[in-house]
N, C-alpha and C positions, 0 to 999 in steps of 0.2 A: 921448878915444873908445877904447874897448876891443874889440879884436878877439877872436872867439870861433870856435872851431872843433867842429864837432861830427863824431863818428864812429860811423858805425853798423857793427855786423856783420850781414851778410846772411847767413842760415842756410836758408831755403828754397831749392829748385830756381828757382822764378821769380825770387826776388830775385837770386841769383847769376846766370841768364840775363840780367836785367835790365842789370846793370852791366858784362856783356860787351863792350859798344861802348867804354867808357872804357878796360876792361883792353887792347881791341885798340888803342887808340892808344899805350900804353905798351908792350906786347910785340907788335908787329905780326907776329911768326912765328905766332902763335897762332890756332888755328881753335876755333870754339865747342867742339868735341869733347874737344880736347887741353885747352881751358882747364878743361871740367867736370871732367875728369879728376885736373888738378892741385889743383883746389879740392878734390874728394874726398880724395885723397890726404893734402891738408894738415889736412883734417877729421879723419881718420883717426889721422895722427899725433899732434894735440892731445890728443884723447879717450885713445889710448894712453899719452901722458906723463903726463897727469894721473892715470890709474889706476897708473900705475908708480910715482908719489911719495907715493902715500897708505899 
């Protein structure tokens, strides 16, 4: 039997908000607004790093 793992990258605001309850279980100190700010900062860093490496 083969175990498979699927990883999805959530990009839209609605997708990111939908997974907040899971993140709340992992990071109990985060409220939804702080969570969204951190996701946005991470997305900006990813884009900035991609632009800087080209």
